[in-house]
KEPA-563185 format. One record per residue: residue number from 1; residue in three letters; x, y, z of N, C-alpha, C in turn. Coordinates in steps of 0.02 Angstrom, whole numbers, plus 50000, padded with zeros to 5 digits. Example, Ala and Ser with C-alpha at 12.3 -4.5 7.8 and 13.67 -1.06 7.14 Angstrom:
# residues 2
[r 1,Ala,[50660,49716,50390],[50615,49775,50390],[50660,49835,50390]];
[r 2,Ser,[50642,49888,50354],[50684,49947,50357],[50645,50002,50394]];
//
This chain:
# residues 315
[r 1,Met,[51500,52253,49961],[51469,52267,50020],[51457,52230,50069]];
[r 2,Ala,[51485,52210,50133],[51482,52143,50171],[51422,52154,50201]];
[r 3,Thr,[51381,52101,50185],[51323,52093,50241],[51302,52019,50250]];
[r 4,Asn,[51281,52009,50317],[51270,51937,50345],[51218,51923,50337]];
[r 5,Cys,[51186,51900,50293],[51120,51864,50282],[51105,51816,50280]];
[r 6,Asn,[51152,51763,50311],[51144,51686,50338],[51091,51673,50373]];
[r 7,Arg,[51050,51637,50365],[50997,51584,50404],[51005,51532,50433]];
[r 8,His,[50995,51500,50489],[50992,51417,50499],[50931,51422,50534]];
[r 9,Ile,[50861,51395,50487],[50816,51382,50515],[50777,51316,50531]];
[r 10,Ser,[50755,51323,50613],[50772,51249,50623],[50681,51226,50643]];
[r 11,Ser,[50646,51175,50631],[50583,51168,50644],[50586,51169,50712]];
[r 12,Ala,[50624,51163,50770],[50608,51166,50841],[50607,51231,50870]];
[r 13,Asp,[50617,51286,50828],[50597,51345,50825],[50535,51376,50798]];
[r 14,Gly,[50496,51352,50760],[50430,51353,50732],[50427,51320,50663]];
[r 15,Lys,[50375,51312,50662],[50347,51255,50595],[50341,51281,50539]];
[r 16,Asn,[50336,51354,50537],[50335,51396,50473],[50340,51463,50485]];
[r 17,Gly,[50351,51488,50419],[50377,51546,50428],[50398,51583,50353]];
[r 18,Thr,[50435,51645,50343],[50456,51681,50293],[50525,51693,50283]];
[r 19,Ile,[50536,51675,50228],[50609,51715,50220],[50621,51754,50160]];
[r 20,Thr,[50661,51810,50159],[50664,51862,50105],[50740,51881,50076]];
[r 21,Ser,[50732,51921,50028],[50804,51948,49996],[50819,51999,50040]];
[r 22,Pro,[50874,52020,50063],[50874,52077,50100],[50842,52153,50076]];
[r 23,Asn,[50841,52192,50129],[50781,52244,50104],[50735,52244,50085]];
[r 24,Tyr,[50704,52180,50070],[50631,52172,50054],[50584,52208,50076]];
[r 25,Pro,[50544,52247,50039],[50540,52241,49957],[50565,52285,49929]];
[r 26,Asn,[50623,52332,49965],[50666,52375,49938],[50734,52331,49897]];
[r 27,Pro,[50753,52358,49860],[50816,52331,49803],[50855,52309,49845]];
[r 28,Tyr,[50889,52258,49839],[50934,52211,49892],[51007,52249,49868]];
[r 29,Pro,[51051,52227,49899],[51131,52246,49882],[51162,52210,49820]];
[r 30,Gly,[51211,52238,49796],[51245,52187,49731],[51307,52158,49771]];
[r 31,Asp,[51322,52091,49729],[51391,52040,49759],[51378,52036,49819]];
[r 32,Ile,[51317,51984,49844],[51304,51957,49905],[51288,51889,49892]];
[r 33,Thr,[51297,51842,49937],[51270,51783,49939],[51244,51781,50006]];
[r 34,Cys,[51179,51738,49999],[51148,51733,50068],[51125,51656,50061]];
[r 35,Arg,[51129,51617,50127],[51126,51551,50126],[51069,51548,50183]];
[r 36,Phe,[51009,51507,50156],[50972,51496,50209],[50970,51424,50210]];
[r 37,Thr,[50968,51392,50276],[50978,51317,50286],[50933,51292,50341]];
[r 38,Phe,[50888,51243,50299],[50826,51220,50347],[50841,51171,50362]];
[r 39,Glu,[50814,51130,50427],[50840,51077,50455],[50769,51064,50506]];
[r 40,Gly,[50736,51004,50467],[50689,50972,50519],[50687,50908,50546]];
[r 41,Ser,[50649,50901,50587],[50642,50844,50641],[50616,50774,50623]];
[r 42,Gly,[50656,50718,50621],[50630,50671,50611],[50596,50656,50527]];
[r 43,Pro,[50535,50651,50532],[50514,50621,50454],[50486,50678,50425]];
[r 44,Glu,[50494,50747,50463],[50481,50810,50425],[50510,50828,50363]];
[r 45,Arg,[50465,50865,50325],[50505,50879,50248],[50490,50955,50256]];
[r 46,Val,[50527,50974,50216],[50531,51069,50208],[50487,51073,50144]];
[r 47,Gln,[50438,51117,50134],[50403,51141,50100],[50413,51210,50090]];
[r 48,Leu,[50433,51220,50017],[50453,51302,49997],[50408,51341,49951]];
[r 49,Arg,[50373,51393,49965],[50328,51424,49913],[50335,51475,49916]];
[r 50,Phe,[50367,51507,49848],[50390,51576,49818],[50323,51627,49812]];
[r 51,Thr,[50312,51683,49873],[50270,51733,49837],[50275,51771,49801]];
[r 52,His,[50347,51793,49790],[50367,51842,49757],[50435,51839,49735]];
[r 53,Met,[50450,51874,49673],[50490,51848,49632],[50515,51901,49575]];
[r 54,Asp,[50570,51955,49587],[50599,52004,49554],[50671,52024,49563]];
[r 55,Leu,[50691,51975,49526],[50792,51975,49516],[50803,52013,49464]];
[r 56,Tyr,[50861,52043,49454],[50900,52074,49404],[50916,52017,49347]];
[r 57,Phe,[50904,52044,49301],[50904,51995,49241],[50925,52044,49184]];
[r 58,Pro,[50985,52032,49148],[51012,52074,49106],[51022,52027,49034]];
[r 59,Gly,[50977,51960,49034],[50981,51935,48981],[50928,51936,48934]];
[r 60,Gly,[50863,51967,48932],[50829,51963,48886],[50754,51983,48921]];
[r 61,Asn,[50688,51952,48913],[50623,51942,48945],[50633,51895,49014]];
[r 62,Ala,[50635,51956,49068],[50650,51940,49143],[50567,51880,49176]];
[r 63,Ala,[50518,51876,49124],[50451,51860,49136],[50474,51777,49110]];
[r 64,Lys,[50510,51780,49072],[50524,51706,49034],[50596,51694,49030]];
[r 65,Pro,[50626,51708,49099],[50722,51691,49077],[50719,51624,49057]];
[r 66,His,[50773,51606,49019],[50792,51558,48999],[50865,51520,49031]];
[r 67,Asp,[50908,51570,49045],[50982,51562,49072],[50973,51610,49128]];
[r 68,Cys,[51002,51564,49183],[51007,51602,49250],[51095,51619,49258]];
[r 69,Gln,[51131,51590,49232],[51218,51593,49235],[51212,51662,49242]];
[r 70,Ala,[51214,51718,49210],[51245,51767,49225],[51195,51836,49260]];
[r 71,Ala,[51157,51799,49288],[51093,51843,49318],[51092,51822,49392]];
[r 72,Asp,[51061,51874,49443],[51064,51863,49507],[50998,51799,49499]];
[r 73,Ser,[50999,51756,49569],[50970,51699,49561],[50961,51686,49631]];
[r 74,Val,[50892,51615,49627],[50908,51578,49701],[50896,51509,49661]];
[r 75,Thr,[50935,51466,49703],[50961,51405,49700],[50923,51354,49739]];
[r 76,Ile,[50894,51296,49753],[50855,51260,49803],[50906,51194,49791]];
[r 77,Thr,[50934,51193,49855],[50972,51114,49859],[50954,51071,49909]];
[r 78,Ile,[50937,51013,49876],[50928,50940,49933],[50975,50906,49949]];
[r 79,Tyr,[50973,50843,49991],[51011,50802,49991],[51002,50731,49991]];
[r 80,Ile,[51038,50708,49938],[51037,50636,49915],[51078,50590,49944]];
[r 81,Asn,[51076,50552,49991],[51130,50499,50010],[51176,50543,50036]];
[r 82,Gly,[51161,50590,50084],[51199,50637,50118],[51231,50681,50070]];
[r 83,Glu,[51230,50673,49990],[51259,50734,49963],[51208,50782,49924]];
[r 84,Pro,[51228,50837,49928],[51200,50890,49900],[51185,50900,49835]];
[r 85,Thr,[51118,50900,49820],[51099,50898,49738],[51056,50954,49731]];
[r 86,Asp,[51068,51001,49674],[51044,51059,49648],[50971,51043,49638]];
[r 87,Leu,[50911,51057,49665],[50849,51038,49634],[50831,51093,49572]];
[r 88,Asp,[50839,51160,49583],[50828,51219,49529],[50864,51274,49537]];
[r 89,Thr,[50862,51311,49485],[50878,51364,49505],[50838,51409,49463]];
[r 90,Lys,[50810,51461,49483],[50771,51519,49455],[50808,51595,49465]];
[r 91,Cys,[50767,51634,49413],[50805,51713,49400],[50747,51730,49385]];
[r 92,Gly,[50736,51811,49359],[50716,51847,49344],[50647,51859,49368]];
[r 93,Arg,[50599,51873,49351],[50515,51877,49353],[50471,51822,49386]];
[r 94,Glu,[50499,51752,49354],[50451,51689,49331],[50459,51678,49419]];
[r 95,Leu,[50380,51679,49435],[50373,51648,49492],[50395,51557,49490]];
[r 96,Pro,[50433,51528,49540],[50448,51467,49546],[50382,51440,49560]];
[r 97,Pro,[50389,51353,49565],[50343,51321,49566],[50375,51299,49637]];
[r 98,Met,[50308,51272,49690],[50316,51254,49767],[50365,51185,49770]];
[r 99,Tyr,[50414,51182,49802],[50465,51132,49802],[50454,51096,49878]];
[r 100,Met,[50473,51039,49883],[50473,50993,49939],[50551,50958,49941]];
[r 101,Ser,[50577,50953,49996],[50642,50909,50021],[50632,50838,49998]];
[r 102,Asn,[50663,50801,49982],[50657,50724,49997],[50665,50684,50087]];
[r 103,Glu,[50691,50742,50121],[50730,50726,50173],[50712,50787,50234]];
[r 104,His,[50744,50779,50276],[50727,50839,50342],[50755,50906,50331]];
[r 105,Arg,[50812,50906,50279],[50853,50973,50266],[50835,50982,50180]];
[r 106,Met,[50846,51052,50182],[50833,51091,50119],[50901,51156,50135]];
[r 107,Thr,[50932,51169,50068],[50970,51247,50083],[50945,51282,50018]];
[r 108,Val,[50929,51345,50021],[50918,51389,49981],[50965,51432,49980]];
[r 109,Val,[51015,51455,49910],[51063,51512,49907],[51041,51565,49866]];
[r 110,Phe,[51045,51643,49884],[51032,51679,49851],[51081,51715,49823]];
[r 111,Arg,[51094,51736,49764],[51162,51756,49741],[51143,51819,49703]];
[r 112,Ser,[51173,51879,49717],[51167,51953,49685],[51235,51975,49657]];
[r 113,Leu,[51233,51971,49590],[51298,51986,49572],[51288,52066,49539]];
[r 114,Thr,[51221,52094,49543],[51236,52172,49517],[51184,52207,49546]];
[r 115,Tyr,[51196,52273,49580],[51161,52316,49602],[51115,52339,49563]];
[r 116,Ser,[51033,52335,49567],[50998,52372,49528],[50932,52391,49585]];
[r 117,His,[50932,52462,49554],[50882,52504,49605],[50814,52504,49581]];
[r 118,Thr,[50798,52443,49529],[50726,52439,49499],[50697,52381,49534]];
[r 119,Val,[50739,52329,49561],[50700,52244,49582],[50696,52241,49637]];
[r 120,Thr,[50648,52217,49661],[50613,52211,49739],[50642,52148,49762]];
[r 121,Gly,[50657,52101,49738],[50685,52031,49776],[50649,51980,49775]];
[r 122,Phe,[50647,51951,49815],[50602,51890,49821],[50578,51874,49890]];
[r 123,Gln,[50517,51839,49895],[50482,51816,49967],[50452,51755,49968]];
[r 124,Ala,[50474,51708,50008],[50447,51645,49995],[50427,51626,50069]];
[r 125,Asp,[50372,51568,50072],[50349,51541,50138],[50370,51476,50137]];
[r 126,Tyr,[50399,51454,50206],[50425,51398,50222],[50384,51364,50268]];
[r 127,Ala,[50379,51289,50270],[50340,51240,50315],[50375,51179,50329]];
[r 128,Phe,[50377,51156,50384],[50407,51095,50400],[50340,51063,50412]];
[r 129,Val,[50329,51001,50370],[50271,50948,50368],[50294,50889,50382]];
[r 130,Arg,[50225,50858,50392],[50236,50783,50395],[50176,50749,50349]];
[r 131,Asn,[50136,50771,50319],[50096,50757,50277],[50103,50752,50201]];
[r 132,Phe,[50176,50773,50186],[50192,50783,50120],[50137,50827,50067]];
[r 133,Gly,[50115,50866,50117],[50076,50922,50069],[50010,50897,50040]];
[r 134,Ile,[49981,50820,50077],[49940,50802,50046],[49870,50808,50100]];
[r 135,Ser,[49834,50847,50079],[49775,50869,50125],[49717,50828,50125]];
[r 136,Thr,[49711,50765,50085],[49659,50733,50098],[49665,50675,50112]];
[r 137,Gly,[49607,50632,50135],[49634,50577,50164],[49652,50565,50247]];
[r 138,Glu,[49631,50507,50268],[49664,50491,50348],[49730,50461,50341]];
[r 139,Pro,[49786,50488,50380],[49844,50480,50400],[49865,50376,50411]];
[r 140,Asp,[49882,50348,50387],[49898,50310,50404],[49969,50277,50429]];
[r 141,Ser,[49965,50269,50504],[50027,50238,50524],[50073,50192,50517]];
[r 142,Arg,[50049,50149,50461],[50093,50097,50428],[50150,50128,50391]];
[r 143,Tyr,[50144,50188,50369],[50161,50213,50307],[50210,50275,50327]];
[r 144,Leu,[50281,50278,50313],[50300,50367,50314],[50242,50400,50273]];
[r 145,Cys,[50216,50378,50223],[50177,50423,50193],[50116,50364,50157]];
[r 146,Gly,[50070,50378,50188],[49995,50328,50191],[49947,50366,50212]];
[r 147,Phe,[49895,50362,50159],[49837,50399,50177],[49770,50343,50155]];
[r 148,Asn,[49724,50333,50200],[49668,50289,50183],[49595,50339,50165]];
[r 149,Tyr,[49548,50326,50120],[49497,50351,50082],[49453,50284,50113]];
[r 150,Lys,[49386,50323,50152],[49362,50271,50165],[49279,50277,50138]];
[r 151,Ser,[49232,50245,50113],[49171,50253,50089],[49123,50260,50136]];
[r 152,Ile,[49130,50243,50194],[49083,50263,50262],[49097,50323,50270]];
[r 153,Leu,[49159,50371,50260],[49168,50435,50274],[49155,50471,50221]];
[r 154,Ala,[49170,50472,50150],[49146,50508,50085],[49140,50460,50042]];
[r 155,Ser,[49094,50485,49989],[49087,50432,49944],[49105,50445,49865]];
[r 156,Ser,[49141,50503,49890],[49188,50544,49845],[49230,50588,49857]];
[r 157,Gly,[49288,50602,49833],[49340,50668,49841],[49407,50660,49801]];
[r 158,Phe,[49461,50685,49798],[49493,50673,49766],[49574,50675,49801]];
[r 159,Phe,[49634,50652,49768],[49697,50653,49803],[49739,50671,49746]];
[r 160,Thr,[49807,50673,49787],[49858,50726,49738],[49923,50680,49772]];
[r 161,Ser,[49968,50700,49704],[50023,50672,49742],[50080,50746,49769]];
[r 162,Pro,[50118,50710,49807],[50143,50751,49868],[50164,50809,49845]];
[r 163,Asn,[50149,50856,49883],[50171,50937,49857],[50131,50963,49815]];
[r 164,Tyr,[50085,50925,49778],[50045,50959,49717],[50029,51024,49731]];
[r 165,Pro,[50002,51080,49707],[50027,51072,49625],[50088,51105,49612]];
[r 166,Gly,[50141,51092,49664],[50221,51098,49653],[50243,51021,49628]];
[r 167,Lys,[50312,51034,49630],[50345,50982,49615],[50341,50938,49659]];
[r 168,Tyr,[50338,50858,49650],[50331,50818,49701],[50409,50813,49703]];
[r 169,Pro,[50416,50789,49781],[50486,50773,49808],[50513,50699,49774]];
[r 170,Arg,[50589,50704,49772],[50631,50641,49751],[50621,50591,49796]];
[r 171,Ile,[50645,50527,49771],[50653,50494,49828],[50600,50497,49872]];
[r 172,Thr,[50537,50474,49858],[50486,50466,49879],[50421,50415,49870]];
[r 173,Glu,[50400,50382,49939],[50338,50329,49911],[50284,50346,49947]];
[r 174,Cys,[50232,50349,49919],[50172,50378,49962],[50110,50321,49930]];
[r 175,His,[50070,50289,49979],[50011,50246,49981],[49954,50277,49984]];
[r 176,Tyr,[49903,50273,49952],[49832,50290,49943],[49792,50225,49945]];
[r 177,Leu,[49762,50207,50016],[49730,50154,50001],[49651,50162,50020]];
[r 178,Phe,[49607,50126,49973],[49535,50137,49969],[49496,50082,49998]];
[r 179,Tyr,[49441,50108,50037],[49402,50048,50063],[49342,50063,50070]];
[r 180,Gly,[49299,50021,50023],[49236,50033,50007],[49183,49983,50048]];
[r 181,Gln,[49107,50002,50041],[49087,49949,50100],[49050,49897,50036]];
[r 182,Lys,[49020,49846,50088],[49009,49792,50048],[48979,49791,49979]];
[r 183,Gly,[49005,49761,49918],[48975,49769,49843],[48993,49822,49819]];
[r 184,Glu,[49047,49877,49847],[49060,49932,49823],[49137,49918,49782]];
[r 185,Lys,[49145,49975,49728],[49225,49973,49704],[49213,50047,49696]];
[r 186,Val,[49288,50061,49689],[49307,50118,49675],[49328,50142,49611]];
[r 187,Ile,[49315,50207,49577],[49329,50210,49521],[49378,50300,49526]];
[r 188,Ile,[49418,50265,49499],[49474,50350,49499],[49495,50359,49429]];
[r 189,Asp,[49479,50436,49428],[49496,50455,49363],[49539,50522,49378]];
[r 190,Phe,[49611,50521,49346],[49662,50572,49347],[49650,50620,49286]];
[r 191,Thr,[49642,50683,49323],[49623,50738,49294],[49673,50776,49267]];
[r 192,Lys,[49744,50767,49294],[49803,50808,49287],[49851,50740,49299]];
[r 193,Phe,[49888,50751,49254],[49969,50675,49271],[50022,50700,49211]];
[r 194,Glu,[50062,50703,49257],[50144,50725,49236],[50205,50689,49290]];
[r 195,Val,[50203,50640,49284],[50269,50614,49311],[50311,50577,49270]];
[r 196,Asp,[50366,50595,49281],[50419,50573,49243],[50447,50510,49251]];
[r 197,Gly,[50444,50474,49174],[50463,50408,49175],[50457,50387,49090]];
[r 198,Val,[50463,50342,49071],[50476,50287,49005],[50423,50242,49007]];
[r 199,Lys,[50358,50268,48954],[50316,50232,48947],[50342,50171,48876]];
[r 200,Pro,[50302,50119,48887],[50245,50094,48915],[50255,50055,48983]];
[r 201,Asn,[50318,50048,48998],[50341,50002,49066],[50339,50037,49124]];
[r 202,Cys,[50377,50115,49117],[50361,50142,49192],[50405,50100,49235]];
[r 203,Asp,[50453,50077,49221],[50495,50039,49293],[50555,50058,49297]];
[r 204,Glu,[50595,50035,49359],[50637,50055,49385],[50727,50042,49333]];
[r 205,Glu,[50699,50004,49280],[50748,49966,49234],[50763,50042,49187]];
[r 206,His,[50706,50090,49166],[50717,50145,49137],[50700,50202,49192]];
[r 207,Lys,[50734,50196,49243],[50730,50236,49301],[50667,50297,49297]];
[r 208,Ser,[50612,50242,49284],[50563,50283,49288],[50520,50306,49363]];
[r 209,Asp,[50507,50370,49364],[50443,50362,49430],[50388,50351,49390]];
[r 210,Tyr,[50342,50318,49429],[50273,50305,49401],[50210,50288,49469]];
[r 211,Val,[50161,50298,49444],[50114,50273,49497],[50079,50209,49469]];
[r 212,Ser,[50069,50154,49516],[50047,50078,49509],[49975,50072,49564]];
[r 213,Phe,[49945,50017,49541],[49879,50005,49570],[49894,49927,49577]];
[r 214,Ser,[49842,49906,49626],[49838,49834,49652],[49774,49840,49688]];
[r 215,Asn,[49732,49779,49662],[49678,49756,49721],[49703,49719,49779]];
[r 216,Phe,[49769,49705,49793],[49797,49674,49830],[49829,49726,49883]];
[r 217,Phe,[49835,49698,49971],[49871,49752,49984],[49942,49751,49998]];
[r 218,Thr,[49963,49687,49992],[50040,49689,50006],[50068,49663,49949]];
[r 219,Thr,[50046,49645,49896],[50072,49611,49836],[50061,49641,49773]];
[r 220,Gln,[50094,49631,49722],[50091,49670,49651],[50027,49658,49609]];
[r 221,Asp,[49993,49691,49588],[49958,49672,49532],[49983,49669,49494]];
[r 222,Arg,[50007,49607,49434],[50032,49605,49366],[49990,49638,49320]];
[r 223,Lys,[49933,49625,49335],[49868,49638,49269],[49851,49694,49248]];
[r 224,Met,[49884,49746,49312],[49867,49823,49299],[49944,49865,49279]];
[r 225,Asp,[49927,49885,49226],[49984,49941,49213],[50012,49998,49254]];
[r 226,Arg,[50046,50013,49233],[50078,50071,49294],[50072,50129,49233]];
[r 227,Phe,[50073,50189,49274],[50054,50253,49242],[50112,50301,49243]];
[r 228,Cys,[50152,50329,49194],[50215,50385,49198],[50203,50426,49129]];
[r 229,Gly,[50248,50470,49126],[50253,50507,49072],[50196,50563,49092]];
[r 230,Leu,[50185,50598,49026],[50115,50637,49032],[50066,50599,48987]];
[r 231,Arg,[49999,50610,49033],[49948,50582,49014],[49901,50632,48998]];
[r 232,Thr,[49863,50630,48934],[49811,50683,48928],[49762,50644,48902]];
[r 233,Gly,[49685,50686,48892],[49639,50657,48860],[49604,50598,48901]];
[r 234,Lys,[49583,50540,48857],[49551,50481,48880],[49608,50415,48925]];
[r 235,Asn,[49566,50368,48931],[49607,50318,48955],[49651,50337,49017]];
[r 236,Asn,[49615,50357,49059],[49665,50390,49132],[49609,50369,49185]];
[r 237,Thr,[49580,50326,49158],[49522,50309,49243],[49554,50237,49246]];
[r 238,Val,[49537,50230,49306],[49549,50136,49330],[49495,50121,49382]];
[r 239,Lys,[49482,50070,49383],[49434,50031,49435],[49473,49970,49464]];
[r 240,Ser,[49438,49972,49511],[49457,49916,49577],[49395,49859,49557]];
[r 241,Asp,[49433,49796,49566],[49397,49719,49567],[49346,49724,49611]];
[r 242,Gly,[49377,49745,49672],[49322,49742,49726],[49323,49792,49782]];
[r 243,Glu,[49304,49788,49834],[49297,49829,49896],[49365,49874,49911]];
[r 244,Phe,[49421,49845,49896],[49483,49869,49922],[49529,49894,49869]];
[r 245,Phe,[49561,49945,49862],[49610,49967,49814],[49671,50011,49827]];
[r 246,Lys,[49730,49989,49813],[49791,50027,49819],[49828,50057,49767]];
[r 247,Val,[49829,50117,49783],[49870,50173,49742],[49942,50179,49769]];
[r 248,Thr,[49991,50178,49726],[50048,50183,49752],[50081,50227,49708]];
[r 249,Phe,[50136,50286,49737],[50163,50342,49698],[50249,50317,49725]];
[r 250,Lys,[50283,50328,49678],[50352,50313,49684],[50397,50349,49645]];
[r 251,Ser,[50455,50392,49664],[50482,50444,49627],[50571,50416,49649]];
[r 252,Asn,[50610,50430,49609],[50661,50400,49625],[50706,50472,49636]];
[r 253,Gly,[50783,50467,49632],[50824,50533,49650],[50836,50567,49579]];
[r 254,Ile,[50809,50548,49540],[50840,50574,49453],[50829,50640,49426]];
[r 255,Tyr,[50757,50639,49433],[50724,50689,49418],[50649,50708,49444]];
[r 256,Asp,[50601,50761,49426],[50536,50761,49459],[50498,50797,49407]];
[r 257,Ala,[50435,50805,49432],[50380,50844,49385],[50325,50859,49429]];
[r 258,Leu,[50257,50895,49395],[50222,50918,49430],[50165,50862,49458]];
[r 259,Gly,[50185,50813,49438],[50134,50758,49491],[50067,50765,49446]];
[r 260,Phe,[50023,50726,49491],[49957,50706,49475],[49903,50753,49526]];
[r 261,Met,[49848,50733,49499],[49767,50749,49541],[49722,50709,49499]];
[r 262,Ala,[49692,50672,49550],[49640,50623,49547],[49586,50634,49587]];
[r 263,Lys,[49526,50600,49549],[49457,50610,49579],[49436,50528,49582]];
[r 264,Tyr,[49399,50517,49639],[49384,50454,49667],[49315,50456,49670]];
[r 265,Arg,[49283,50387,49686],[49203,50388,49678],[49205,50306,49702]];
[r 266,Phe,[49163,50299,49745],[49135,50227,49788],[49072,50202,49734]];
[r 267,Val,[49061,50171,49695],[48997,50140,49673],[48970,50079,49700]];
[r 268,Gln,[48915,50077,49687],[48882,50012,49712],[48891,49958,49660]];
[r 269,Thr,[48904,49915,49636],[48902,49858,49600],[48856,49791,49597]];
[r 270,Asn,[48856,49761,49673],[48812,49712,49674],[48725,49740,49659]];
[r 271,Asn,[48682,49681,49637],[48620,49674,49624],[48583,49637,49686]];
[r 272,Lys,[48554,49695,49714],[48513,49655,49767],[48443,49630,49766]];
[r 273,Gln,[48422,49577,49790],[48354,49542,49750],[48320,49541,49831]];
[r 274,Ser,[48246,49544,49802],[48219,49566,49872],[48203,49484,49894]];
[r 275,Pro,[48192,49497,49975],[48196,49441,50005],[48135,49389,49991]];
[r 276,Asp,[48080,49402,49970],[48034,49401,49944],[48016,49343,49870]];
[r 277,Val,[48077,49361,49840],[48081,49309,49783],[48148,49259,49796]];
[r 278,Pro,[48111,49214,49791],[48190,49153,49806],[48238,49160,49737]];
[r 279,Lys,[48299,49159,49768],[48351,49160,49710],[48378,49100,49676]];
[r 280,Thr,[48348,49063,49639],[48368,48990,49632],[48350,48988,49556]];
[r 281,Ser,[48409,48948,49532],[48373,48924,49459],[48340,48831,49447]];
[r 282,Lys,[48349,48819,49512],[48312,48753,49503],[48249,48756,49516]];
[r 283,Ala,[48228,48688,49493],[48144,48694,49495],[48134,48675,49582]];
[r 284,Pro,[48070,48690,49612],[48049,48691,49669],[48030,48608,49688]];
[r 285,Arg,[48038,48608,49749],[48020,48522,49770],[47953,48542,49799]];
[r 286,Thr,[47914,48483,49779],[47851,48484,49793],[47833,48433,49861]];
[r 287,Tyr,[47794,48455,49916],[47809,48403,49965],[47712,48389,49971]];
[r 288,Thr,[47682,48335,49983],[47623,48333,49995],[47589,48286,50055]];
[r 289,Ile,[47555,48307,50082],[47517,48270,50143],[47440,48277,50147]];
[r 290,Gly,[47412,48220,50150],[47348,48213,50142],[47300,48237,50075]];
[r 291,Gly,[47341,48247,50026],[47299,48278,49963],[47343,48344,49944]];
[r 292,Asp,[47360,48364,50002],[47371,48454,49995],[47451,48445,49985]];
[r 293,Ser,[47465,48501,49948],[47538,48491,49926],[47564,48572,49930]];
[r 294,Cys,[47629,48580,49946],[47667,48636,49951],[47740,48626,49921]];
[r 295,Ser,[47751,48693,49887],[47808,48685,49851],[47871,48729,49877]];
[r 296,Leu,[47928,48719,49876],[47982,48747,49920],[48043,48740,49866]];
[r 297,Tyr,[48064,48804,49867],[48144,48799,49828],[48201,48766,49868]];
[r 298,Glu,[48243,48744,49840],[48314,48698,49878],[48340,48746,49933]];
[r 299,His,[48356,48817,49910],[48370,48859,49952],[48343,48896,49981]];
[r 300,Ser,[48273,48887,49989],[48232,48965,50021],[48278,48955,50092]];
[r 301,Gln,[48230,49020,50110],[48270,49050,50197],[48219,48997,50246]];
[r 302,Gln,[48227,48969,50284],[48214,48929,50352],[48142,48955,50365]];
[r 303,Trp,[48137,49014,50352],[48049,49046,50371],[48015,49031,50322]];
[r 304,Thr,[48022,49009,50262],[47980,48994,50207],[47960,48908,50219]];
[r 305,Ser,[48013,48897,50240],[47988,48802,50263],[47948,48803,50335]];
[r 306,Ile,[47949,48842,50371],[47909,48832,50437],[47823,48870,50407]];
[r 307,Leu,[47840,48918,50360],[47767,48938,50328],[47719,48891,50285]];
[r 308,Cys,[47760,48836,50260],[47745,48794,50205],[47711,48735,50257]];
[r 309,Leu,[47733,48724,50322],[47707,48679,50382],[47641,48692,50406]];
[r 310,Leu,[47649,48766,50425],[47591,48793,50444],[47543,48796,50415]];
[r 311,Val,[47549,48798,50330],[47493,48789,50278],[47459,48724,50285]];
[r 312,Phe,[47501,48661,50283],[47480,48603,50312],[47440,48601,50359]];
[r 313,Phe,[47440,48615,50418],[47411,48607,50479],[47345,48650,50485]];
[r 314,Leu,[47348,48689,50435],[47283,48741,50430],[47242,48707,50386]];
[r 315,Leu,[47267,48685,50342],[47224,48637,50277],[47214,48578,50320]];
//
């Protein structure tokens, strides 16, 4: 059965929409291939979220399919250095995770091998996004993917890897910059963390994706370890040395995972002292005029000195 179900979807025609298998939600034809080609503009990424999945699967448990080779399937393809790379292939009834392209293009191919009157096909929502699926923070124009979190606007909150809770995109670098008020530090707790990588170094030499931390804006903070792999339980908390802190997520073009979610909070760490109490460890200096005396601390404020002189005149 010949069916022309190919679609070219451009962000110039709309920033979001829906794709489905032919005849959805009724059974789709057998022996067809449908190609959905997405093309965004500039720094836009394609975000794809499946809302329904029911494809013919002859190999066992369709709710937990283990091999899609002989089944009807959906394949998600991205482009790395201009070359098409299959990101994932899904079949059966298991709902796929949310996907995001690493550039402005993505291709989805639906293949039907056999007709079945019992299946209903698939439905997926798409969107062309510029925020990398990160819903918190203020966008930072200095970065393609950068977000600012300021204590003056919110003393606590959360942030995530791009496209969370779906798989994070490949070849992506995102920066999260935290700005505390005077005397504040920021504490970050990772509640979910799954970033593909090899511990303990989590470096490029081992082809790791990673999350790094720095107390400096432009330079690497060598005393702070990188995070990668699957992290559960304790020891998932980091703390800044001062009012500024930078978190960087970086992925390569090899693998992907579900990313992270983290909570942050700004805390006051300085000890404020009453202006009435001199802050000094040195003994006071004593001044005497006509038998009357007045004691001053060495770095008392100027008004204290004036008050002492007034006492002399009154006496």
